[in-house]
Structures are given as structure tokens and as C-alpha cells.
C-alpha positions as CSV (number, residue, x, y, z in Angstrom):
1,M,0.0,0.0,0.0
2,S,1.3,3.5,-0.9
3,E,2.1,6.0,1.7
4,E,-0.8,8.1,3.0
5,T,-0.3,11.6,4.3
6,R,-2.8,13.1,6.8
7,N,-3.1,16.3,8.9
8,F,-3.2,16.2,12.6
9,G,-6.7,16.4,14.0
10,T,-6.4,19.7,15.9
11,E,-4.3,22.9,16.1
12,V,-1.1,20.9,16.1
13,G,1.3,23.8,15.9
14,R,0.1,25.5,19.0
15,L,-0.4,22.3,21.0
16,L,2.9,20.8,20.1
17,D,4.7,24.0,21.0
18,L,3.0,23.9,24.3
19,V,4.1,20.3,24.9
20,V,7.6,20.8,23.8
21,H,8.3,24.1,25.5
22,S,5.8,24.7,28.3
23,L,4.2,21.5,29.5
24,Y,7.1,19.8,30.9
25,S,9.7,21.4,33.1
26,D,12.2,18.5,32.8
27,R,13.2,17.3,29.3
28,E,14.0,13.8,30.4
29,I,10.2,13.3,31.2
30,F,9.8,12.2,27.6
31,L,11.3,8.8,28.5
32,R,8.9,8.4,31.5
33,E,6.0,9.1,29.3
34,L,7.0,6.6,26.6
35,V,7.7,3.9,29.1
36,A,4.4,4.6,30.8
37,N,2.6,4.2,27.5
38,A,4.4,0.9,26.8
39,A,3.5,-0.3,30.2
40,D,-0.2,0.6,29.6
41,A,-0.2,-1.2,26.3
42,T,1.3,-4.3,27.9
43,D,-1.3,-4.3,30.7
44,K,-4.1,-3.9,28.1
45,R,-2.9,-7.1,26.4
46,R,-2.5,-8.9,29.6
47,F,-6.1,-8.0,30.6
48,L,-7.6,-8.9,27.2
49,A,-5.8,-12.2,27.3
50,L,-7.9,-13.2,30.3
51,S,-10.8,-13.8,27.9
52,D,-8.8,-14.6,24.8
53,E,-5.7,-16.8,25.3
54,K,-4.5,-16.1,21.7
55,L,-3.5,-12.6,23.0
56,A,-1.3,-14.0,25.7
57,L,1.9,-12.1,26.4
58,P,5.2,-13.8,25.5
59,D,7.1,-15.2,28.5
60,N,9.9,-12.6,28.1
61,A,7.6,-9.6,27.8
62,A,9.5,-6.4,28.6
63,I,10.1,-2.8,27.6
64,R,13.4,-2.7,25.7
65,I,15.3,0.4,25.0
66,S,18.3,0.7,22.7
67,A,20.4,3.5,21.1
68,D,22.2,3.7,17.8
69,K,24.9,6.3,18.1
70,G,25.8,6.2,14.5
71,A,22.2,6.8,13.3
72,K,21.5,9.0,16.4
73,T,18.3,7.2,17.1
74,L,16.6,5.9,20.2
75,R,14.3,2.8,20.1
76,I,11.6,1.9,22.6
77,E,9.9,-1.5,22.0
78,D,7.2,-3.3,23.8
79,S,5.0,-6.5,23.4
80,G,1.8,-4.7,24.2
81,I,-1.6,-4.7,22.6
82,G,-0.4,-2.8,19.5
83,M,-2.4,-0.6,17.2
84,A,-4.1,-1.1,13.9
85,K,-3.9,1.6,11.1
86,E,-6.9,3.6,12.2
87,E,-6.0,3.3,15.9
88,L,-2.6,4.9,15.0
89,A,-4.4,7.7,13.2
90,E,-6.9,8.1,16.1
91,N,-4.5,7.8,19.0
92,L,-1.4,9.5,17.5
93,G,-2.9,11.7,14.8
94,T,-5.4,13.5,17.1
95,I,-3.6,15.4,19.9
96,A,-5.3,14.9,23.3
97,K,-7.1,11.8,22.1
98,S,-6.3,9.2,24.7
99,G,-6.4,5.5,23.7
100,T,-6.0,4.7,27.4
101,A,-9.0,6.8,28.4
102,G,-11.1,5.0,25.7
103,F,-9.9,1.6,26.8
104,A,-10.9,2.4,30.4
105,A,-14.5,2.1,29.4
106,Q,-14.0,-1.6,28.9
107,L,-13.0,-2.1,32.5
108,A,-16.4,-1.4,34.1
109,S,-17.5,-5.0,34.1
110,A,-14.1,-6.4,35.0
111,K,-13.2,-7.7,38.5
112,P,-11.0,-5.2,40.4
113,E,-8.0,-7.6,40.6
114,E,-8.1,-8.0,36.8
115,R,-8.0,-4.3,36.0
116,P,-4.6,-3.2,34.7
117,S,-3.1,-0.1,36.0
118,L,-3.5,2.4,33.3
119,I,-1.4,5.5,33.6
120,G,-2.2,7.7,30.6
121,Q,-5.3,10.0,30.8
122,F,-4.9,12.8,28.3
123,G,-3.1,11.4,25.3
124,V,-0.4,14.0,25.1
125,G,2.4,12.1,26.8
126,F,3.5,10.6,23.5
127,Y,4.1,14.1,22.0
128,S,6.8,14.8,24.7
129,A,9.0,12.8,22.3
130,F,9.2,15.9,20.2
131,M,11.2,17.6,22.9
132,V,14.1,15.5,22.0
133,A,13.3,14.2,18.6
134,E,13.2,16.0,15.2
135,K,11.3,13.0,13.7
136,V,9.3,10.1,15.3
137,E,8.5,6.8,13.7
138,V,6.0,4.3,15.3
139,I,5.7,0.8,13.9
140,S,2.9,-1.2,15.5
141,R,1.1,-4.5,15.1
142,K,-2.1,-5.2,16.9
143,A,-2.2,-8.4,18.9
144,G,-4.4,-11.0,17.1
145,T,-3.6,-9.6,13.6
146,D,-0.8,-10.1,11.0
147,E,-0.7,-6.6,9.7
148,A,1.8,-3.9,11.0
149,W,1.6,-0.2,10.2
150,E,4.0,2.7,10.4
151,W,3.2,6.2,11.6
152,M,5.7,8.9,11.1
153,S,5.9,12.7,11.7
154,D,8.2,15.6,12.2
155,G,5.6,17.3,14.4
156,Q,5.1,20.1,11.8
157,G,1.3,19.5,11.1
158,Q,1.2,16.3,9.2
159,Y,1.9,12.6,9.6
160,T,2.2,9.7,7.3
161,L,0.8,6.1,7.4
162,K,2.0,3.1,5.5
163,S,2.2,-0.6,5.8
164,A,5.2,-2.1,7.6
165,E,6.7,-5.3,8.9
166,R,6.9,-6.4,12.5
167,G,7.6,-10.0,13.5
168,A,5.4,-10.0,16.7
169,P,2.5,-7.9,18.1
170,G,3.6,-4.7,20.0
171,T,4.9,-1.3,19.2
172,T,8.3,0.1,18.3
173,I,9.0,3.9,18.7
174,L,12.1,5.2,16.9
175,L,13.2,8.7,17.8
176,H,15.6,10.5,15.5
177,L,17.2,12.7,18.2
178,K,18.0,16.4,17.9
179,P,21.6,17.4,18.1
180,D,21.2,18.8,21.6
181,A,19.6,15.6,22.9
182,E,22.4,13.1,22.1
183,E,22.9,12.5,25.8
184,Y,20.0,10.1,25.5
185,L,22.2,7.8,23.3
186,E,24.2,6.9,26.4
187,P,23.1,3.7,28.2
188,I,24.1,5.1,31.6
189,R,22.0,8.2,31.1
190,L,19.0,6.1,30.0
191,K,19.3,3.9,33.0
192,T,19.5,6.9,35.4
193,V,16.3,8.4,34.0
194,I,14.4,5.2,34.1
195,N,15.6,4.3,37.6
196,K,14.4,7.7,38.8
197,W,10.9,7.8,37.2
198,A,9.9,4.1,36.6
199,D,11.9,2.0,38.9
200,H,8.8,0.3,40.5
201,I,6.6,-0.6,37.6
202,T,6.0,-4.3,37.4
203,L,7.0,-4.7,33.7
204,P,10.8,-5.1,33.3
205,V,12.5,-2.3,31.5
206,E,15.8,-3.2,29.9
207,V,18.5,-1.0,28.3
208,E,20.9,-2.3,25.7
209,D,24.5,-1.8,26.8
210,N,27.4,-3.2,24.7
211,G,25.1,-5.5,22.8
212,T,23.4,-6.9,25.9
213,F,20.0,-5.9,27.4
214,E,20.4,-5.2,31.1
215,A,17.7,-4.5,33.7
216,A,17.2,-0.8,34.4
217,T,14.4,-1.2,37.1
218,S,14.0,-3.3,40.2
219,G,10.3,-3.9,39.6
220,Q,9.8,-4.1,43.4
221,A,7.1,-1.8,44.6
222,L,7.6,-2.7,48.3
223,W,4.7,-0.6,49.4
224,R,2.3,-2.7,47.3
225,K,3.1,-5.8,49.4
226,S,1.4,-6.6,52.7
227,R,3.2,-6.0,55.9
228,S,3.4,-9.8,56.5
229,E,5.4,-10.2,53.3
230,I,8.1,-7.7,54.2
231,T,11.0,-8.3,56.6
232,P,12.4,-5.6,58.9
233,E,15.6,-5.7,56.8
234,E,13.6,-4.9,53.7
235,Y,11.9,-2.0,55.3
236,T,15.3,-0.6,56.5
237,E,16.9,-1.1,53.1
238,F,14.0,0.8,51.4
239,Y,14.0,3.5,54.1
240,R,17.7,4.1,53.4
241,H,17.1,4.2,49.7
242,V,14.4,6.9,49.9
243,G,15.8,8.7,52.9
244,Q,19.4,8.6,51.7
245,G,20.6,7.9,55.2
246,W,22.2,5.0,57.2
247,D,20.2,5.0,60.4
248,E,17.3,2.6,61.4
249,P,13.8,4.2,61.1
250,F,12.4,5.4,64.3
251,A,8.9,4.4,63.0
252,T,7.5,2.7,60.0
253,I,4.0,3.5,58.8
254,H,2.7,1.2,56.1
255,W,-1.0,0.9,55.3
256,R,-3.5,0.9,52.5
257,A,-6.4,3.4,52.7
258,E,-9.6,2.2,51.3
259,G,-12.9,3.9,50.8
260,A,-13.8,7.1,48.9
261,V,-10.1,7.6,48.2
262,E,-7.7,4.7,47.9
263,F,-4.0,4.9,48.2
264,T,-1.0,3.0,49.7
265,A,1.5,4.7,51.9
266,L,4.9,3.6,53.2
267,L,6.3,6.3,55.4
268,F,9.3,6.4,57.7
269,I,10.2,8.7,60.6
270,P,14.0,8.9,60.9
271,S,15.8,8.1,64.1
272,S,18.6,10.7,63.5
273,K,19.0,13.9,61.6
274,P,20.0,13.7,58.0
275,F,23.3,15.2,56.7
276,M,21.4,18.2,55.5
277,P,19.5,19.6,58.5
278,V,15.7,19.4,58.0
279,E,15.4,23.0,59.2
280,E,17.2,23.9,55.9
281,T,14.9,21.8,53.8
282,K,11.6,23.4,54.5
283,E,9.2,21.5,52.3
284,S,8.1,17.9,52.7
285,R,9.6,15.7,50.0
286,L,7.4,12.5,50.0
287,R,7.4,10.7,46.6
288,L,4.1,10.6,44.9
289,H,3.5,7.7,42.6
290,V,0.4,7.0,40.4
291,K,0.1,3.3,39.7
292,R,3.7,2.7,40.6
293,M,5.0,5.4,38.3
294,F,6.9,8.2,40.0
295,I,5.2,11.6,39.5
296,T,6.8,14.1,41.8
297,D,8.3,14.7,45.2
298,E,6.9,18.2,45.3
299,A,3.3,17.5,46.0
300,K,3.5,18.8,49.6
301,L,1.7,15.7,50.9
302,L,2.6,16.6,54.5
303,P,3.0,20.1,56.0
304,N,6.4,21.6,56.3
305,W,6.7,20.9,60.0
306,L,6.7,17.2,59.2
307,N,9.4,17.5,56.5
308,F,11.6,14.9,58.2
309,V,9.1,12.2,57.2
310,V,10.3,10.3,54.1
311,G,8.5,7.6,52.0
312,V,6.2,6.9,49.1
313,V,2.5,7.5,48.5
314,D,0.9,5.6,45.6
315,T,-2.7,6.1,44.3
316,E,-4.8,5.2,41.4
317,D,-7.5,7.8,42.2
318,L,-5.6,11.1,41.8
319,P,-6.5,13.2,38.8
320,L,-3.4,14.8,37.3
321,N,-3.0,17.6,34.8
322,V,-1.8,16.7,31.4
323,S,1.9,17.0,32.2
324,R,1.6,14.9,35.4
325,E,4.1,17.4,37.0
326,I,1.8,20.1,38.4
327,L,-0.9,18.5,40.5
328,Q,-4.4,19.9,40.3
329,A,-5.9,21.2,43.6
330,T,-8.5,18.5,43.9
331,P,-10.5,17.2,46.8
332,V,-8.8,13.8,46.3
333,L,-5.4,15.3,47.0
334,E,-6.6,17.1,50.0
335,K,-8.1,13.9,51.4
336,I,-4.8,12.1,50.9
337,R,-3.0,14.9,52.7
338,K,-5.4,14.9,55.6
339,A,-5.2,11.1,56.0
340,L,-1.4,11.1,55.9
341,L,-1.2,13.9,58.5
342,N,-3.6,12.1,60.9
343,R,-1.8,8.8,60.5
344,V,1.6,10.4,61.3
345,M,0.3,12.3,64.3
346,T,-1.3,9.0,65.6
347,E,2.1,7.3,65.3
348,L,3.9,10.1,67.1
349,K,1.4,10.0,69.9
350,N,1.9,6.3,70.3
351,K,5.7,6.7,70.3
352,A,5.5,9.4,72.8
353,K,4.2,7.0,75.4
354,D,7.7,5.6,75.7
355,E,9.6,8.5,77.2
356,A,13.1,6.9,76.8
357,A,12.6,6.2,73.1
358,F,10.9,9.5,72.4
359,K,13.6,11.7,74.0
360,P,16.1,11.3,71.2
361,F,13.5,11.8,68.5
362,L,12.6,15.2,70.1
363,E,16.3,16.1,70.4
364,N,16.5,15.6,66.7
365,F,13.2,17.0,65.4
366,G,11.5,18.8,68.3
367,S,12.5,22.3,66.9
368,V,10.9,21.3,63.6
369,L,7.6,20.3,65.3
370,K,7.6,23.6,67.1
371,E,7.5,25.3,63.8
372,G,4.2,23.5,63.3
373,I,2.7,25.3,66.3
374,Y,3.6,28.6,64.7
375,E,2.5,27.6,61.1
376,D,-0.5,25.4,61.7
377,T,-2.9,26.8,64.3
378,G,-5.3,24.0,63.5
379,H,-2.9,21.4,65.0
380,A,-1.0,23.6,67.3
381,A,-2.4,22.2,70.6
382,E,-1.9,18.6,69.3
383,I,1.7,19.3,68.5
384,A,2.4,21.1,71.8
385,A,1.1,18.0,73.6
386,L,4.0,15.9,72.1
387,L,6.8,18.2,73.2
388,R,8.9,18.0,76.3
389,F,10.5,21.1,78.0
390,A,13.0,21.7,80.6
391,S,11.7,23.7,83.5
392,S,12.8,25.3,86.8
393,K,11.6,22.1,88.6
394,E,11.9,19.2,86.0
395,E,14.6,18.0,83.5
396,A,11.8,17.4,81.0
397,T,8.0,17.9,81.3
398,T,5.0,17.9,79.1
399,L,2.5,20.8,79.2
400,D,0.0,18.4,80.8
401,G,2.5,17.4,83.4
402,Y,3.1,21.1,84.1
403,I,-0.6,21.8,84.6
404,E,-0.9,18.8,87.0
405,R,1.8,20.3,89.2
406,M,0.4,23.9,89.3
407,P,-0.2,25.0,92.9
408,E,-3.5,26.4,94.0
409,G,-3.8,30.0,92.9
410,Q,-1.7,29.6,89.8
411,S,-3.8,30.2,86.7
412,D,-1.3,30.6,83.9
413,I,1.6,28.7,82.3
414,Y,4.8,30.6,82.7
415,Y,7.8,30.3,80.5
416,L,11.2,32.0,80.0
417,A,12.7,31.9,76.4
418,G,16.3,32.8,75.7
419,D,19.8,31.4,75.5
420,A,19.7,27.9,77.1
421,A,23.0,28.5,78.9
422,H,21.6,31.4,80.9
423,L,18.0,30.3,81.6
424,K,18.5,28.4,84.9
425,T,20.4,31.3,86.5
426,S,18.1,34.1,85.2
427,P,17.0,36.7,87.8
428,Q,13.6,36.4,86.1
429,L,13.1,33.2,88.0
430,E,13.7,34.5,91.6
431,G,10.2,35.7,92.4
432,F,8.6,32.7,90.8
433,A,10.7,30.3,92.9
434,E,9.5,32.1,96.1
435,K,5.9,31.7,95.0
436,G,6.5,28.0,94.2
437,Y,5.6,28.6,90.5
438,E,7.3,26.4,87.9
439,V,8.7,28.1,84.8
440,L,9.3,26.4,81.5
441,L,12.8,27.0,80.2
442,L,12.8,27.4,76.4
443,G,16.2,27.5,74.8
444,D,15.5,27.0,71.1
445,A,15.5,29.9,68.8
446,I,11.9,29.0,67.7
447,D,10.8,29.2,71.3
448,A,10.7,33.0,71.0
449,F,7.9,32.7,68.4
450,W,5.5,29.7,69.1
451,P,4.2,30.5,72.6
452,G,2.6,33.7,71.5
453,R,1.1,31.9,68.5
454,L,-0.3,29.0,70.7
455,G,-1.6,31.6,73.2
456,S,-3.0,29.0,75.6
457,Y,-3.1,25.3,76.3
458,K,-6.1,23.6,77.8
459,E,-7.5,27.1,78.8
460,K,-4.2,28.0,80.5
461,K,-2.6,31.1,79.1
462,L,1.1,31.0,78.2
463,V,2.8,34.0,79.8
464,S,6.4,35.1,79.5
465,V,7.9,35.7,82.9
466,S,9.4,38.9,81.5
467,Q,5.8,40.2,81.0
468,A,4.4,38.8,84.3
469,G,4.9,42.0,86.4
470,S,1.2,42.1,87.4
471,L,1.8,38.9,89.4
472,F,4.0,40.8,91.8
473,E,2.9,43.8,93.9
474,A,5.0,46.9,93.7
475,P,7.0,47.2,97.0
476,E,6.8,50.1,99.3
477,A,10.3,51.5,98.5
478,P,12.1,53.9,100.7
479,E,12.3,57.5,99.5
480,A,16.0,57.0,98.7
481,I,15.2,54.1,96.3
482,T,12.5,56.1,94.7
483,A,14.9,58.9,94.1
484,L,17.5,56.5,92.7
485,C,14.9,55.2,90.2
486,A,14.4,58.7,89.0
487,K,18.1,59.3,88.6
488,L,18.6,56.1,86.8
489,K,15.8,56.8,84.4
490,E,17.2,60.3,83.7
491,A,20.7,58.8,83.0
492,L,19.4,56.0,80.7
493,G,16.8,58.1,78.9
494,A,14.9,56.3,76.1
495,E,16.9,53.0,76.5
496,V,14.3,52.0,79.2
497,S,10.7,52.8,79.5
498,E,10.7,53.0,83.3
499,V,12.9,52.2,86.3
500,A,11.1,50.9,89.4
501,A,11.8,48.9,92.6
502,S,11.0,45.2,92.3
503,S,9.4,42.7,94.7
504,R,10.4,39.7,92.6
505,L,14.2,40.1,92.8
506,K,15.8,38.3,95.7
507,D,19.5,37.8,94.9
508,S,20.2,39.9,91.8
509,P,20.6,43.7,91.9
510,A,18.6,44.4,88.7
511,M,16.8,42.9,85.7
512,L,15.1,43.9,82.5
513,V,11.4,43.1,81.9
514,A,9.3,43.6,78.8
515,A,6.3,45.8,78.5
516,Q,3.0,44.1,78.8
517,A,2.1,44.9,75.2
518,G,4.4,43.9,72.4
519,P,7.2,41.2,72.1
520,D,8.9,39.7,75.2
521,L,12.7,40.2,75.7
522,A,13.6,37.0,73.9
523,M,11.8,38.0,70.7
524,Q,13.3,41.5,70.9
525,R,16.8,40.1,71.1
526,L,16.2,37.8,68.1
527,L,14.8,40.7,66.0
528,K,17.7,42.9,66.9
529,R,20.4,40.2,66.1
530,A,18.7,39.6,62.8
531,G,18.8,43.3,61.9
532,R,15.1,43.6,62.0
533,P,13.2,46.5,63.5
534,T,11.8,46.0,67.0
535,F,8.5,47.4,68.1
536,G,6.7,48.2,71.3
537,L,8.0,50.1,74.4
538,P,11.7,49.8,75.5
539,P,12.2,47.4,78.4
540,K,11.6,48.3,82.0
541,L,14.6,48.2,84.5
542,E,13.6,46.8,87.8
543,I,16.0,47.1,90.8
544,N,16.3,45.2,94.0
545,P,15.9,47.6,96.9
546,G,17.4,45.2,99.3
547,H,20.6,44.5,97.4
548,K,23.8,46.1,98.7
549,L,24.8,47.4,95.3
550,V,21.5,49.2,95.0
551,E,21.7,50.6,98.5
552,A,25.2,51.9,97.8
553,L,24.0,53.6,94.6
554,A,21.1,55.2,96.5
555,A,23.6,57.0,98.7
556,K,25.4,58.6,95.6
557,E,24.5,61.9,94.0
558,D,25.8,61.1,90.5
559,V,24.8,57.7,89.2
560,S,25.2,58.4,85.4
561,E,28.2,56.0,85.1
562,A,26.7,53.4,87.4
563,A,23.4,53.5,85.5
564,R,25.0,52.3,82.3
565,L,26.9,49.6,84.2
566,L,23.7,48.4,86.0
567,L,21.9,48.2,82.6
568,N,24.7,46.2,81.0
569,L,24.7,43.8,84.0
570,A,21.0,43.2,83.6
571,K,21.6,42.5,79.9
572,L,24.4,40.0,80.6
573,Q,22.2,38.1,83.0
574,D,19.7,37.5,80.2
575,G,22.4,36.3,77.8
576,D,22.4,39.7,75.9
577,L,25.5,41.8,75.1
578,P,26.2,45.4,76.0
579,E,25.8,47.9,73.2
580,D,29.5,48.8,73.6
581,P,31.4,45.8,75.1
582,A,34.7,47.8,75.2
583,A,33.1,50.6,77.2
584,F,31.5,48.1,79.5
585,V,34.9,46.5,80.2
586,R,36.4,50.0,81.0
587,Q,33.4,50.6,83.4
588,V,34.0,47.3,85.2
589,A,37.7,48.0,85.5
590,A,37.1,51.5,86.9
591,A,34.6,50.1,89.4
592,L,37.0,47.5,90.6
593,A,39.8,50.1,90.9
594,N,37.6,52.2,93.1
595,A,36.3,49.4,95.2
């Protein structure tokens, strides 16, 4: 039969330009798409053979890929269902006509276990070949027939059809590569791409290397097996593969969700930090597969505050856009996200019952969870319940444990955030110790942020001790102390909002406290160190009227030098630095010389 030339069945120029230049962000995707199509075609034949044994697949059925460097061609062959002449015209000659979508209608009466996993939906994956090929030839023979046909096009608006020869049913795609795509003639490059995108499909994929076809995929989708079929060693090996680490998983979460949305998840919670701190890798990187085929690790399947969780989620229900790279915001995806989050939180709650085992996990990832309190108000209380904190009375306590120990008359949860090395000796704790009130000691940088976002826990307000002045009555200070306060305020000017006698200082001469409105001292220090503008009133300087240093200052007429020294001492006690360290050293030296 003579060659027949036809026009594409739609605005091919605009659509092909979209596929080649805009639809796919990664050029190597073309190979995933062609392998996916070959896998679909093979599954179709396997399915139809259930009712027609003449269509049975050969024993060595596989997708075979070979390159001819001399001819600069890349060949992809399968033993699938194949296409007759008009099917080639319909499926390849009409852009966005999906043979897979049409075939899916045949599955309605089939038993679930007999239905093949069909990947294609929109019929444009094939055209990704034109990203790397200046001409594409397709030779196909439909299973159950003796005729083969060739489809050929350069993607410029037309294609040709003519009779061809093929020894067995299936399809061969021959890509005549563009000069800038010759990297895909290298077997190692082909294996790398296939291993990345199609490692877990059931059909073997083989790449020719030095005249021999070698396996390029493992074909083992571990998550598709039942838990009883998988050994702990296999779980650990897979965890190390997806997590790129060498530790044992702290927790393994493997289940199949059934119902309105069906998916399989195999997730791992690490037992140690990765080489790259998870705080620097803000987004979750769970791998999303659709019917075993890798789609993306940028689906944000878990919130950022669970970015340490690694693993795979595989579904057959998720609608994808035509490129399979940018996921549609569908209710299906949101349901998967919600189910994953709930399952991970349930696992963490169960793990938290073993204090000894949970402690190292929190040391590694507690600060990441605290970000969740700040970012996710809907789960803030749930996250807070998992955390453990040092306190003025306990080495580690939960918020629930803190509440249980609260003495009669205490209505709030008190905390002190700042440099961990200075928290236990902070003068801020002196008045609380006398009252018998426990104070949480928060030494992570994130601790300056999340308490204000959480606000309260089980109807107990979280209050920074630097803003708890109303808890202590102002003392009846002698006239000399009142006069000293006025002198100190005059000397320090706008650096402090007020100078007053304190009833909560017992051993220290002075301390800084924050205004009731605005950020506490820890937040102000962080903003300052980051070069960010602070807001709210300057801190208040409280002095201890019973301290010998304060009494000595009250007897002096001029306290301008001493005021600066006292302010810097208060800063140092909170882990802050004087504005001018060199001047502070001179002041201390002068004070010692005159002592």
C-alpha cells in the first residue's frame, strides 16, 4: 500500500509548541511518558488475554530500549496490545485523544483484581517525544492480527501512514534525536532516568549496553506488598534508599487506605538527623506515585513541620493535569494529605508513650515540630502535647505534666525563652521560685515565636515571665530608692521605658522586663540580632531595693556611670550583650579600681 499523508486532527502547531516548550519542566520526562505508554499497552494485552488466550503475552515480555549512536536514534519496544492503522491515526494523529481513556470504558465489568493499572489519561504524553526528537517513527502490530503499520511525523502539522513489517505484536517507537539531545544515546543516562521515574513498575525495563540488554528497574514496589510479606531488613533497606541515610527508622507507617479515596503509603520517621538539617529543607519531599510510576516529590503531601518524614504514596484515584508534574488542587489530593497527617500524628502520639525512646526523637526533630505550632494553628495544641520542656523544677516535662503540678492559685503557664545556657540562673526566676511557681525554660530559637502563637493550652494562658509583672505587687520603696529610680531613668533616657523597685528580685541587683504589650525580651533580642526593627516600648529596668549594690547607689549623688553599668549587668544576666562591650569593660575596670 502506498504512503498516506494526513493532517493532525487539531491545532497541532500551538499544542505541540505547548508540549515541547511549556508543558514539561524537565526534558527527560519524555522517557517516562513513553515507558508509561508501553506499560499501559502491555497491561491492556494482559487484561484482554484473560478472555482470549490467543492474546497472551510472551514469557519474556519487557520494555526494551536501545540506542544507535551512528544513526543517532533511540528505540523503545514493547510487546503490548499494539495498534491497527486507524488506531494509530486516532490515537497518535489526534492530539489529546487518549487511547487509554477510551480503553478504560472496557473495565467497568471487570473484577478489580483483573484491571490493569492504566497511567495515561490525556493522550499528550506521546508528544513529549518531540522535545528531544526531530522525527518520530512508530511501527505497531495489533495483537491478534498479522498486519503492521508505520506512523511517522516531524511534528510540523502532518503525519504519514503506510504498511510495515513487525515479527510480533507490539509497538516500536524510533526517535531521531535532535543534536542537543544526544545525551540520551548513552546507556548510563537512560538507566539513570528510568531508575528515577519508573523503577517500581511491574513490567521489566531493559536498556541495551554493549550488545546486551540489562535490567534498568527493580520492579519491586515494596509498598504494594502486605506487611506480613516484608522483613524488617527490607523495610530498613528501602528507608535508606528513599531517605538517603544510614540509620534505622524510628517508626515505619505502612497501610492501604480504602474507601472514597484509595492509596497506599509507606512512610518512615527517621531516628537521626539527615546530613542536611531538615530545618534547611523546609518542604516535605514525600514521593508521589500514580500506579507505581513516580510523578513528583513536590506534591507537599505533608505540612512543612513534618518535613523529616520520608517515603512513598501511591494512588490510582488522583486526577493529574496533562503534564503529570503540576498537580491539580483536587478534593482527592486534600483527602490524601489529611489522611497522611492524621496517621503520622497518631504514630507520634503512640511513640510518645515511651519516654526513653521518644527523647532522642525530640532532640533531633523537636524544633521542627515547634514550627508547626507557629505555622499550623489547627494542629498547634496537638503538636504542643507531644513536646517536652526543661523547667525550673523538672529536667523534662509535658504541658499536661506542668498543669498537673500547678499549685492552687496559679492560673497561667509561665515560660522563659532565651539562651539555654543562661535560663536556669536568670534573675527572672527569683520571684517565681519564692511563690513556688514552675517556669518552662525554652532554649530553642523558635521558642521566642511559638508560645505567642499558641496563646493558651487547655485554657491556661502561656505568659512570658518577662511580662508577668502584674503577678507581683510593687514594693513600698524607701524615699532614697524612689529617688534612685528617677536618677537612673534620667541617665538612661529612652533606653528604658521605666525604672522601678522590684518585689520579685531576691539575689540579683537588677533585671530587665518587657512591656505588657508587644514582644517579650527573647523576641526583641532575636529581632535585633537579625537586623530587624523591633516594636513596642523599650524594656523596663527593675532594681532590688534590698541589694547592697542598689543601697550603695542610692547614697550617691551622681549615678550616670553606674546606671550604664547596671543596665549592662542586667543584659548580661539575660544572655544579651552590652551595646558597647569595650566601654563596658572599662566601666567594670574602673569600678574594681575604686572598690
